[in-house]
N, C-alpha and C positions, 0 to 999 in steps of 0.2 A: 540604534544600528541602523544604517539606510538600507532600503529595500532594493537600490540597484548596485550593490557591492556585495562582493563575498563577506560573510561574518567573519570576525576573528576566530582563530583557530580554538575550539574550546576542548577542555581535558578531557580524554578518553573517559575517565569515570564520570564527568558529567552527562554524557549522552548514550554510552554504551548498555548500562543497566536497562536504561528506558528503551533502547533499539530491541533488546532482547526481551522485553516485556511484550512491546508492540509485536513482535515475531511470532511469540507464543499466542497472542490473542487473534491475530489476523490469520494466523495458520491454522488453529482451530476453527475460524469461521467457516472454512470450507466444507467442514463435516456438518455443521449447522445448516447449512444452506443445502446439501444434500439430504439431509432430514426433512428440510423444510418443503422441498419441492415435490416431495411424495404426495401432499394433501393439498398444497396451495399453488396457485398460478405464480410465476417468478415474480409478476408485476405486484402483486397483493403479498408476497413475500417480502419484497424490498419496500414497499409501503407499511407494513408491521414493522419492518426494522427501523426506518427512520422516525416512525412513531415511538416506539419503547426509547429510542435513543435520544429523541427531543426531551420527553418526559424527565429522563434521568438527569439531563443538562440543565434542565429549567429548574428542577429540584435543588441541583447544587446552587445556581444563581440565587435562588430564593434564600437558602442557607448561608450563602455569602454576603447576602444584600447587594448583588451586582444586577445592573441593568443592560437590556439587550441595546444595541446600537440605535442611534437615532439619526445617524448621517444617511441620506438616501445613496449615495455613492457607496456606502459599504453594502447596504441591502442589494444594490444593483449587481456588484460583484459578487456576493454571497449567493445571489440567485444563479448565476453563472456557475461558480465553483461547485454549487450544491447540485447541479445539474451533470456536469462532466466529471464530478469526483464522487457523486454518491447515486443519485438516482440513476444513471445511464449504466454505470458499470456494474452496481449491484444487480440490476435486472439481467444484464447479459451474461454475469456468472451465473444466475440462476438457471437462464435458458442453456446456457452452455451444460451444466451439471444435471441436465435431464438426458445427455447424451454419452458423458464422459465421467469416471471416476473422480471423487472430491480431491484425492493426491494429484492428478494431472491437472485438475484447474488450479491448485495451488502452485503446482510447478511454473505453469503459464504466467502466474502473477509476476514471477520473478524477472520478466523482459522490461519491467517497469523503470528501471534506471537507465536502459538503452534507449527510451524514448525521452527521460527526464533532461538528459545531459544536452542533446543539440537543441532543444526547445529552451532550455533555461539559457544557454550561449547565445544562439542566433536570435531568438526572437524577444523574449524578455529581459536578455542581459542582465540577469541576477547570478550567474555563475562565470568563472574561469575555466577554460579549458587546459589541461596540461598532459604531456606525453603520459606521464605515469597514470593518470585517470583514463585516459584513453585505453591504455593497455590493459587495467585492471578490468575494463568495460569488456574489451575482446575476450579476455579469459571467463570473464563470467557469461558472455554469450556462448561461448564454446563449450562451456560446462551445460548450459540450459539445454543445447543442440544433444548434449551426449545423455543428459536426464530424460528428455523427450524420445530418444530413439529416432531421431530425425530420418535415419535411413531406412526405416521401416513403416512410416506413416502412411496408412491408406485411405482412400477416398468413402465416402458413406457418412453415417451418423457421426462416427467418431471425429471424422476430420470437419464436419460441423460445428460440433461441440468444442473443440480446440481453436477452431477459428473464431467464434464468439467469445472465449475466453482472451484469446490473444487481442480481441478489438477491445475488451473490457479494460485490459493491461494497458493499452495504447490511452484511453481515456484518462486512465490515473497518471500517466506519464505527462499528460498535457495540464492535468488539475493542480498537480504538486506544485511546478514553476508559476502558475497562476496565482495560486493561494501566496507564495512568496512574493510575487511583484507586487499585488495589490491589497493584500490583507494582513500578511503577518508583521508588518511595518507599523501597525497601528497601535494605539495605546491601549486598546482594549485587551483583555485577559482571553487565553485560550479559551477558555469555557465559554465565554460570551460568543467570540468567533465561532466556535463549533456549532453552539447552540443555533446560531442565526443560519448557518448553512443547512442544519439538519431542517430545521423550520421551511427552509424554501423549497427543498427537496421533499418534503412532506405535502407541501401544496402542489406541487407537479406531479407527483405520482398519485395523488387524489384524484387529480384530473383526468391524468392519462388512462390510468389503469382501469377503469369503468370502460372507457371508450374502447380501448385495444381489446381486453377480454370479452366484451360483450356482456357482463356478469356483474351482480352486486358482490361485493366480498363476503364470504363466508364467516357464519357466526362463529366467534372463537370456543364457546360450548360444544361446537360440532366436529373440532379438530381434537386430535390424539394428544395427551399429556407431552408427548415426545416432541411435536411440533411446536406446542405453545412455548414450551421451554427453550426451544433452538431460536423461536422468533425472539425472545426475551433475552436471550444470552446474545444475538446479534445485535439487539439495540443496546443493551446496557453496557456489554463490554466492547463488541466490535465498532459500534456507532458513538456510544458514549465516553466512556473512560479512553479508548484509543483515539478518539479525536482530539482531547485535550493533551494527550502526550506526544502525539504526532506534531502537532502545531508548536509545542515546546521543543522537539528537536529541529524543525524547520527553520526556527528563530535561530538557534544555538549553532547548527551546522550547515544551514543552507538546504536548498530544494534537492540538488542531486546526491548529496550524501545522506541526507535523511532517507531517500528514497531507497538506500542499500538494504533497508530493511525488509525489501521483498526478496532479496537474495537469501536471507534467512528464512523466510517463512514457509517455503517448502520443505524444510527439514522437519517442522511440526506438522504440516498438513499430511506429508507421507507417514509420521510415526501414528497420528491419531486414524489415518484412514486403514493402515493396515490392522492396527490393535482393536479398533471399535467396529469399522465397517468390514473388516475382513478382506480388504480389497488386495488384489494381486499386486506384489513389489519385483520388478526385474533387476537383474544385476546392473544394469548400466544407471540404474536412477541413484543408488547411493554414491556410485562412482563419480557421475556428474555433478551430484550435489558437492563433493568434495573440491572439485574443479571450481565450481562456482564461489565456495568460500574462500578459495586461493584468490579468486578475482577481486572479492571484497577486501582482503587484505592488502592486495597491492593497491586497489583503488584508495584506500583509506591510508595509505603511506606506513602501514603495519610492516608491511615486506617492501625492501628496496632492492635495486639492482645492486649487486655488490661494485664498488668502486676502489679500485687500487690507490693507496696513498703514496702520493710522490714522495720520492726518495730524498732525504735532506743530506748533502754532503757533509761529514763531520769536518769541523774546523781542524786546520794545520796545528799541530803543537808549536807554542811559540819558541823562538832559537835563543837562547841565553849566550 
């Protein structure tokens, strides 16, 4: 499969179950971030996440007897992708959730496909634009505005938190087509590529976190069990297993279509936020979520505008 063309259309059963699993894993990750920032600075929470994810993926590589890439170009592109797809957005979401509920952070993540498509089409040229996909994105964007209650957003800490989460989603939107253009077409397995990305992000955060925070990382035994388990869940599931599954979907259905998982994530982030953290849910959030799902269906071609079939005139009977 070429990295500069849209992949062949894969059957729905090949990618939809994976997309739902990713939506559940990443949707619940906002719950773990909300718990983690109670005791950890966001930079160190992100560092713990990438370390845990790296350990899991390296263990998988050892079990499968696979090696990390040796090509310097792959490491260079992984260093960029690790920064814009892991280190930076995960840190921004941590800072954002210091000000807003986890379910709202998860909802903001849904704008990612709106960023992915123009970047993939105009900059990296890995996707092709169509009127139907554009319509689906517009419907999804309208749903996001309804979910957020855009007509009543107020300035202050709430707006700051939302801006940080929006910026994090924009970095995701840049990272997905970048991976598609420069990494997804290699012969390496998704596990090896994902491990490389997380190792690069680990180095970046290990250098930046002490400088920005001005303090050493807290000892693990000084943290509560809830925070420790949240970090492990973020790393093992949200950064380890999910990275492998996401790389598989990028190779199957392309960058912009695989990014549609972010439209489904708010459903899970809202559920766990309300049930576990007892966060407040307003009437317009589930209504907007349904509009978002409609946009996904239109963009994926599940729903198409109805077209009238042309009327074929009946043949005249033969004269005998």
